[in-house]
mmCIF file of the N, C-alpha and C atoms, coordinates in Angstrom:
data_MODEL
# 
_entry.id   MODEL 
# 
loop_
_atom_site.group_PDB 
_atom_site.id 
_atom_site.type_symbol 
_atom_site.label_atom_id 
_atom_site.label_alt_id 
_atom_site.label_comp_id 
_atom_site.label_asym_id 
_atom_site.label_entity_id 
_atom_site.label_seq_id 
_atom_site.pdbx_PDB_ins_code 
_atom_site.Cartn_x 
_atom_site.Cartn_y 
_atom_site.Cartn_z 
_atom_site.occupancy 
_atom_site.B_iso_or_equiv 
_atom_site.pdbx_formal_charge 
_atom_site.auth_seq_id 
_atom_site.auth_comp_id 
_atom_site.auth_asym_id 
_atom_site.auth_atom_id 
_atom_site.pdbx_PDB_model_num 
ATOM 1   N N  . MET A 1 1  ? 80.991  44.979 165.234 1.00 0.00 ? 1  MET A N  1 
ATOM 2   C CA . MET A 1 1  ? 80.459  44.643 163.153 1.00 0.00 ? 1  MET A CA 1 
ATOM 3   C C  . MET A 1 1  ? 80.417  45.930 162.783 1.00 0.00 ? 1  MET A C  1 
ATOM 4   N N  . ARG A 1 2  ? 79.394  46.905 163.084 1.00 0.00 ? 2  ARG A N  1 
ATOM 5   C CA . ARG A 1 2  ? 78.762  47.851 162.060 1.00 0.00 ? 2  ARG A CA 1 
ATOM 6   C C  . ARG A 1 2  ? 80.121  48.853 162.593 1.00 0.00 ? 2  ARG A C  1 
ATOM 7   N N  . ASN A 1 3  ? 80.917  48.982 163.440 1.00 0.00 ? 3  ASN A N  1 
ATOM 8   C CA . ASN A 1 3  ? 82.193  49.976 163.433 1.00 0.00 ? 3  ASN A CA 1 
ATOM 9   C C  . ASN A 1 3  ? 82.745  49.811 162.355 1.00 0.00 ? 3  ASN A C  1 
ATOM 10  N N  . ILE A 1 4  ? 83.473  48.256 162.069 1.00 0.00 ? 4  ILE A N  1 
ATOM 11  C CA . ILE A 1 4  ? 84.360  48.005 161.679 1.00 0.00 ? 4  ILE A CA 1 
ATOM 12  C C  . ILE A 1 4  ? 83.585  48.367 160.150 1.00 0.00 ? 4  ILE A C  1 
ATOM 13  N N  . LEU A 1 5  ? 82.533  47.885 159.958 1.00 0.00 ? 5  LEU A N  1 
ATOM 14  C CA . LEU A 1 5  ? 81.920  48.058 158.469 1.00 0.00 ? 5  LEU A CA 1 
ATOM 15  C C  . LEU A 1 5  ? 82.211  49.219 158.317 1.00 0.00 ? 5  LEU A C  1 
ATOM 16  N N  . ILE A 1 6  ? 81.883  50.300 158.694 1.00 0.00 ? 6  ILE A N  1 
ATOM 17  C CA . ILE A 1 6  ? 81.942  51.998 158.543 1.00 0.00 ? 6  ILE A CA 1 
ATOM 18  C C  . ILE A 1 6  ? 83.070  51.997 158.500 1.00 0.00 ? 6  ILE A C  1 
ATOM 19  N N  . THR A 1 7  ? 84.274  51.564 159.044 1.00 0.00 ? 7  THR A N  1 
ATOM 20  C CA . THR A 1 7  ? 85.631  52.455 158.733 1.00 0.00 ? 7  THR A CA 1 
ATOM 21  C C  . THR A 1 7  ? 86.166  51.702 157.601 1.00 0.00 ? 7  THR A C  1 
ATOM 22  N N  . VAL A 1 8  ? 85.760  50.779 157.364 1.00 0.00 ? 8  VAL A N  1 
ATOM 23  C CA . VAL A 1 8  ? 86.527  49.759 156.143 1.00 0.00 ? 8  VAL A CA 1 
ATOM 24  C C  . VAL A 1 8  ? 85.606  50.693 155.078 1.00 0.00 ? 8  VAL A C  1 
ATOM 25  N N  . MET A 1 9  ? 84.332  50.937 155.081 1.00 0.00 ? 9  MET A N  1 
ATOM 26  C CA . MET A 1 9  ? 83.676  51.831 153.801 1.00 0.00 ? 9  MET A CA 1 
ATOM 27  C C  . MET A 1 9  ? 84.274  53.489 153.589 1.00 0.00 ? 9  MET A C  1 
ATOM 28  N N  . MET A 1 10 ? 84.314  53.655 154.754 1.00 0.00 ? 10 MET A N  1 
ATOM 29  C CA . MET A 1 10 ? 85.187  55.188 154.820 1.00 0.00 ? 10 MET A CA 1 
ATOM 30  C C  . MET A 1 10 ? 86.522  55.067 154.200 1.00 0.00 ? 10 MET A C  1 
ATOM 31  N N  . LEU A 1 11 ? 87.503  54.019 154.615 1.00 0.00 ? 11 LEU A N  1 
ATOM 32  C CA . LEU A 1 11 ? 88.815  53.836 153.864 1.00 0.00 ? 11 LEU A CA 1 
ATOM 33  C C  . LEU A 1 11 ? 88.563  53.467 152.203 1.00 0.00 ? 11 LEU A C  1 
ATOM 34  N N  . VAL A 1 12 ? 87.469  52.672 152.062 1.00 0.00 ? 12 VAL A N  1 
ATOM 35  C CA . VAL A 1 12 ? 87.209  52.827 150.512 1.00 0.00 ? 12 VAL A CA 1 
ATOM 36  C C  . VAL A 1 12 ? 86.952  53.792 149.906 1.00 0.00 ? 12 VAL A C  1 
ATOM 37  N N  . VAL A 1 13 ? 86.105  54.661 150.521 1.00 0.00 ? 13 VAL A N  1 
ATOM 38  C CA . VAL A 1 13 ? 85.822  56.141 149.847 1.00 0.00 ? 13 VAL A CA 1 
ATOM 39  C C  . VAL A 1 13 ? 87.156  57.220 149.862 1.00 0.00 ? 13 VAL A C  1 
ATOM 40  N N  . VAL A 1 14 ? 87.875  56.981 150.819 1.00 0.00 ? 14 VAL A N  1 
ATOM 41  C CA . VAL A 1 14 ? 89.104  58.022 150.842 1.00 0.00 ? 14 VAL A CA 1 
ATOM 42  C C  . VAL A 1 14 ? 90.254  57.267 149.545 1.00 0.00 ? 14 VAL A C  1 
ATOM 43  N N  . VAL A 1 15 ? 90.293  56.047 149.197 1.00 0.00 ? 15 VAL A N  1 
ATOM 44  C CA . VAL A 1 15 ? 91.174  55.540 148.279 1.00 0.00 ? 15 VAL A CA 1 
ATOM 45  C C  . VAL A 1 15 ? 90.457  56.082 147.012 1.00 0.00 ? 15 VAL A C  1 
ATOM 46  N N  . LEU A 1 16 ? 89.218  56.049 146.579 1.00 0.00 ? 16 LEU A N  1 
ATOM 47  C CA . LEU A 1 16 ? 88.545  56.602 145.361 1.00 0.00 ? 16 LEU A CA 1 
ATOM 48  C C  . LEU A 1 16 ? 88.732  57.781 145.285 1.00 0.00 ? 16 LEU A C  1 
ATOM 49  N N  . LEU A 1 17 ? 88.663  58.601 146.267 1.00 0.00 ? 17 LEU A N  1 
ATOM 50  C CA . LEU A 1 17 ? 88.404  59.951 146.048 1.00 0.00 ? 17 LEU A CA 1 
ATOM 51  C C  . LEU A 1 17 ? 90.243  60.494 145.748 1.00 0.00 ? 17 LEU A C  1 
ATOM 52  N N  . PHE A 1 18 ? 90.905  59.803 146.421 1.00 0.00 ? 18 PHE A N  1 
ATOM 53  C CA . PHE A 1 18 ? 92.586  59.832 146.213 1.00 0.00 ? 18 PHE A CA 1 
ATOM 54  C C  . PHE A 1 18 ? 92.570  59.506 144.626 1.00 0.00 ? 18 PHE A C  1 
ATOM 55  N N  . ASN A 1 19 ? 91.809  58.383 144.096 1.00 0.00 ? 19 ASN A N  1 
ATOM 56  C CA . ASN A 1 19 ? 92.762  58.110 142.607 1.00 0.00 ? 19 ASN A CA 1 
ATOM 57  C C  . ASN A 1 19 ? 92.132  59.167 141.831 1.00 0.00 ? 19 ASN A C  1 
ATOM 58  N N  . ALA A 1 20 ? 90.909  59.767 142.429 1.00 0.00 ? 20 ALA A N  1 
ATOM 59  C CA . ALA A 1 20 ? 89.978  60.693 141.167 1.00 0.00 ? 20 ALA A CA 1 
ATOM 60  C C  . ALA A 1 20 ? 90.463  61.923 141.609 1.00 0.00 ? 20 ALA A C  1 
ATOM 61  N N  . ILE A 1 21 ? 91.368  62.231 142.421 1.00 0.00 ? 21 ILE A N  1 
ATOM 62  C CA . ILE A 1 21 ? 91.909  63.539 142.727 1.00 0.00 ? 21 ILE A CA 1 
ATOM 63  C C  . ILE A 1 21 ? 93.149  63.727 142.342 1.00 0.00 ? 21 ILE A C  1 
ATOM 64  N N  . VAL A 1 22 ? 94.326  62.968 142.980 1.00 0.00 ? 22 VAL A N  1 
ATOM 65  C CA . VAL A 1 22 ? 95.548  62.804 143.039 1.00 0.00 ? 22 VAL A CA 1 
ATOM 66  C C  . VAL A 1 22 ? 95.951  62.410 141.899 1.00 0.00 ? 22 VAL A C  1 
ATOM 67  N N  . SER A 1 23 ? 95.726  61.380 141.464 1.00 0.00 ? 23 SER A N  1 
ATOM 68  C CA . SER A 1 23 ? 96.460  60.615 140.511 1.00 0.00 ? 23 SER A CA 1 
ATOM 69  C C  . SER A 1 23 ? 95.687  60.174 139.514 1.00 0.00 ? 23 SER A C  1 
ATOM 70  N N  . LYS A 1 24 ? 94.771  61.294 138.857 1.00 0.00 ? 24 LYS A N  1 
ATOM 71  C CA . LYS A 1 24 ? 94.101  61.160 137.573 1.00 0.00 ? 24 LYS A CA 1 
ATOM 72  C C  . LYS A 1 24 ? 95.042  61.250 136.504 1.00 0.00 ? 24 LYS A C  1 
ATOM 73  N N  . ASP A 1 25 ? 94.945  60.325 135.276 1.00 0.00 ? 25 ASP A N  1 
ATOM 74  C CA . ASP A 1 25 ? 96.402  60.773 134.327 1.00 0.00 ? 25 ASP A CA 1 
ATOM 75  C C  . ASP A 1 25 ? 97.312  62.036 134.306 1.00 0.00 ? 25 ASP A C  1 
ATOM 76  N N  . ALA A 1 26 ? 95.995  62.817 133.185 1.00 0.00 ? 26 ALA A N  1 
ATOM 77  C CA . ALA A 1 26 ? 96.152  64.033 132.837 1.00 0.00 ? 26 ALA A CA 1 
ATOM 78  C C  . ALA A 1 26 ? 95.906  65.398 133.610 1.00 0.00 ? 26 ALA A C  1 
ATOM 79  N N  . THR A 1 27 ? 94.696  65.114 134.264 1.00 0.00 ? 27 THR A N  1 
ATOM 80  C CA . THR A 1 27 ? 94.238  66.410 134.960 1.00 0.00 ? 27 THR A CA 1 
ATOM 81  C C  . THR A 1 27 ? 94.421  66.183 136.385 1.00 0.00 ? 27 THR A C  1 
ATOM 82  N N  . GLY A 1 28 ? 94.902  65.404 136.722 1.00 0.00 ? 28 GLY A N  1 
ATOM 83  C CA . GLY A 1 28 ? 95.156  65.113 138.317 1.00 0.00 ? 28 GLY A CA 1 
ATOM 84  C C  . GLY A 1 28 ? 96.270  66.276 139.211 1.00 0.00 ? 28 GLY A C  1 
ATOM 85  N N  . THR A 1 29 ? 96.030  66.734 140.040 1.00 0.00 ? 29 THR A N  1 
ATOM 86  C CA . THR A 1 29 ? 96.928  67.234 141.056 1.00 0.00 ? 29 THR A CA 1 
ATOM 87  C C  . THR A 1 29 ? 98.708  66.782 140.872 1.00 0.00 ? 29 THR A C  1 
ATOM 88  N N  . LYS A 1 30 ? 98.629  65.803 140.708 1.00 0.00 ? 30 LYS A N  1 
ATOM 89  C CA . LYS A 1 30 ? 100.280 65.088 140.193 1.00 0.00 ? 30 LYS A CA 1 
ATOM 90  C C  . LYS A 1 30 ? 100.778 65.277 139.033 1.00 0.00 ? 30 LYS A C  1 
ATOM 91  N N  . ALA A 1 31 ? 99.941  65.405 138.012 1.00 0.00 ? 31 ALA A N  1 
ATOM 92  C CA . ALA A 1 31 ? 100.059 65.814 136.959 1.00 0.00 ? 31 ALA A CA 1 
ATOM 93  C C  . ALA A 1 31 ? 100.311 67.424 136.699 1.00 0.00 ? 31 ALA A C  1 
ATOM 94  N N  . GLN A 1 32 ? 99.244  67.793 137.300 1.00 0.00 ? 32 GLN A N  1 
ATOM 95  C CA . GLN A 1 32 ? 99.306  69.401 137.442 1.00 0.00 ? 32 GLN A CA 1 
ATOM 96  C C  . GLN A 1 32 ? 100.905 70.254 138.104 1.00 0.00 ? 32 GLN A C  1 
ATOM 97  N N  . ILE A 1 33 ? 101.204 69.208 139.077 1.00 0.00 ? 33 ILE A N  1 
ATOM 98  C CA . ILE A 1 33 ? 102.145 69.510 139.593 1.00 0.00 ? 33 ILE A CA 1 
ATOM 99  C C  . ILE A 1 33 ? 103.736 69.580 139.229 1.00 0.00 ? 33 ILE A C  1 
ATOM 100 N N  . GLN A 1 34 ? 103.612 68.005 138.516 1.00 0.00 ? 34 GLN A N  1 
ATOM 101 C CA . GLN A 1 34 ? 104.689 68.371 137.254 1.00 0.00 ? 34 GLN A CA 1 
ATOM 102 C C  . GLN A 1 34 ? 105.016 68.727 136.266 1.00 0.00 ? 34 GLN A C  1 
ATOM 103 N N  . THR A 1 35 ? 103.610 69.263 135.512 1.00 0.00 ? 35 THR A N  1 
ATOM 104 C CA . THR A 1 35 ? 104.019 70.323 134.369 1.00 0.00 ? 35 THR A CA 1 
ATOM 105 C C  . THR A 1 35 ? 104.307 71.195 135.149 1.00 0.00 ? 35 THR A C  1 
ATOM 106 N N  . GLN A 1 36 ? 104.079 72.089 135.827 1.00 0.00 ? 36 GLN A N  1 
ATOM 107 C CA . GLN A 1 36 ? 104.456 73.490 136.965 1.00 0.00 ? 36 GLN A CA 1 
ATOM 108 C C  . GLN A 1 36 ? 105.831 72.910 136.865 1.00 0.00 ? 36 GLN A C  1 
ATOM 109 N N  . GLY A 1 37 ? 106.248 72.091 137.755 1.00 0.00 ? 37 GLY A N  1 
ATOM 110 C CA . GLY A 1 37 ? 107.894 72.014 137.605 1.00 0.00 ? 37 GLY A CA 1 
ATOM 111 C C  . GLY A 1 37 ? 108.379 71.893 136.602 1.00 0.00 ? 37 GLY A C  1 
ATOM 112 N N  . ASP A 1 38 ? 108.228 71.353 135.608 1.00 0.00 ? 38 ASP A N  1 
ATOM 113 C CA . ASP A 1 38 ? 109.048 71.228 134.019 1.00 0.00 ? 38 ASP A CA 1 
ATOM 114 C C  . ASP A 1 38 ? 108.953 72.563 133.800 1.00 0.00 ? 38 ASP A C  1 
ATOM 115 N N  . SER A 1 39 ? 107.699 73.286 133.760 1.00 0.00 ? 39 SER A N  1 
ATOM 116 C CA . SER A 1 39 ? 107.944 74.952 133.459 1.00 0.00 ? 39 SER A CA 1 
ATOM 117 C C  . SER A 1 39 ? 109.106 75.659 134.275 1.00 0.00 ? 39 SER A C  1 
ATOM 118 N N  . ALA A 1 40 ? 109.130 75.315 135.562 1.00 0.00 ? 40 ALA A N  1 
ATOM 119 C CA . ALA A 1 40 ? 109.711 76.060 136.478 1.00 0.00 ? 40 ALA A CA 1 
ATOM 120 C C  . ALA A 1 40 ? 111.500 75.564 136.249 1.00 0.00 ? 40 ALA A C  1 
ATOM 121 N N  . ASN A 1 41 ? 111.730 74.427 135.941 1.00 0.00 ? 41 ASN A N  1 
ATOM 122 C CA . ASN A 1 41 ? 113.083 73.879 135.538 1.00 0.00 ? 41 ASN A CA 1 
ATOM 123 C C  . ASN A 1 41 ? 113.380 74.274 134.272 1.00 0.00 ? 41 ASN A C  1 
ATOM 124 N N  . THR A 1 42 ? 112.733 74.481 133.261 1.00 0.00 ? 42 THR A N  1 
ATOM 125 C CA . THR A 1 42 ? 112.965 75.393 131.825 1.00 0.00 ? 42 THR A CA 1 
ATOM 126 C C  . THR A 1 42 ? 113.225 76.550 132.129 1.00 0.00 ? 42 THR A C  1 
ATOM 127 N N  . LYS A 1 43 ? 112.514 77.506 132.945 1.00 0.00 ? 43 LYS A N  1 
ATOM 128 C CA . LYS A 1 43 ? 112.731 79.000 132.824 1.00 0.00 ? 43 LYS A CA 1 
ATOM 129 C C  . LYS A 1 43 ? 114.153 78.969 133.833 1.00 0.00 ? 43 LYS A C  1 
ATOM 130 N N  . ILE A 1 44 ? 114.356 78.110 134.759 1.00 0.00 ? 44 ILE A N  1 
ATOM 131 C CA . ILE A 1 44 ? 115.581 78.253 135.366 1.00 0.00 ? 44 ILE A CA 1 
ATOM 132 C C  . ILE A 1 44 ? 116.706 78.358 134.368 1.00 0.00 ? 44 ILE A C  1 
ATOM 133 N N  . GLY A 1 45 ? 116.717 77.334 133.759 1.00 0.00 ? 45 GLY A N  1 
ATOM 134 C CA . GLY A 1 45 ? 117.663 76.876 132.762 1.00 0.00 ? 45 GLY A CA 1 
ATOM 135 C C  . GLY A 1 45 ? 117.929 77.797 132.078 1.00 0.00 ? 45 GLY A C  1 
ATOM 136 N N  . ALA A 1 46 ? 116.670 78.367 131.551 1.00 0.00 ? 46 ALA A N  1 
ATOM 137 C CA . ALA A 1 46 ? 117.004 79.730 130.689 1.00 0.00 ? 46 ALA A CA 1 
ATOM 138 C C  . ALA A 1 46 ? 117.795 80.567 131.087 1.00 0.00 ? 46 ALA A C  1 
ATOM 139 N N  . MET A 1 47 ? 117.240 81.044 132.050 1.00 0.00 ? 47 MET A N  1 
ATOM 140 C CA . MET A 1 47 ? 117.999 82.055 133.096 1.00 0.00 ? 47 MET A CA 1 
ATOM 141 C C  . MET A 1 47 ? 119.484 81.696 133.289 1.00 0.00 ? 47 MET A C  1 
ATOM 142 N N  . LEU A 1 48 ? 119.974 80.417 133.786 1.00 0.00 ? 48 LEU A N  1 
ATOM 143 C CA . LEU A 1 48 ? 121.169 79.931 133.947 1.00 0.00 ? 48 LEU A CA 1 
ATOM 144 C C  . LEU A 1 48 ? 122.274 80.391 132.718 1.00 0.00 ? 48 LEU A C  1 
ATOM 145 N N  . SER A 1 49 ? 121.651 79.956 131.567 1.00 0.00 ? 49 SER A N  1 
ATOM 146 C CA . SER A 1 49 ? 121.824 79.828 130.165 1.00 0.00 ? 49 SER A CA 1 
ATOM 147 C C  . SER A 1 49 ? 122.523 81.418 129.812 1.00 0.00 ? 49 SER A C  1 
ATOM 148 N N  . THR A 1 50 ? 121.742 82.262 129.993 1.00 0.00 ? 50 THR A N  1 
ATOM 149 C CA . THR A 1 50 ? 122.087 83.249 129.663 1.00 0.00 ? 50 THR A CA 1 
ATOM 150 C C  . THR A 1 50 ? 122.677 84.530 130.708 1.00 0.00 ? 50 THR A C  1 
ATOM 151 N N  . ALA A 1 51 ? 122.990 84.053 131.604 1.00 0.00 ? 51 ALA A N  1 
ATOM 152 C CA . ALA A 1 51 ? 123.568 84.821 132.820 1.00 0.00 ? 51 ALA A CA 1 
ATOM 153 C C  . ALA A 1 51 ? 125.208 85.059 132.622 1.00 0.00 ? 51 ALA A C  1 
ATOM 154 N N  . PRO A 1 52 ? 125.586 86.158 133.029 1.00 0.00 ? 52 PRO A N  1 
ATOM 155 C CA . PRO A 1 52 ? 126.995 86.665 132.329 1.00 0.00 ? 52 PRO A CA 1 
ATOM 156 C C  . PRO A 1 52 ? 127.765 85.806 133.150 1.00 0.00 ? 52 PRO A C  1 
# 
């Protein structure tokens, strides 16, 4: 019973950390990756539009 409780509590901690680090609205890892991807797409689009 104790092992199950410890396992469940560890899973809860992992979920909370994931939400705090990765899924945070404006400053999470997901948002930062999205911002960098959008910036890269814009730069590539600008290079393609100016290509001869």
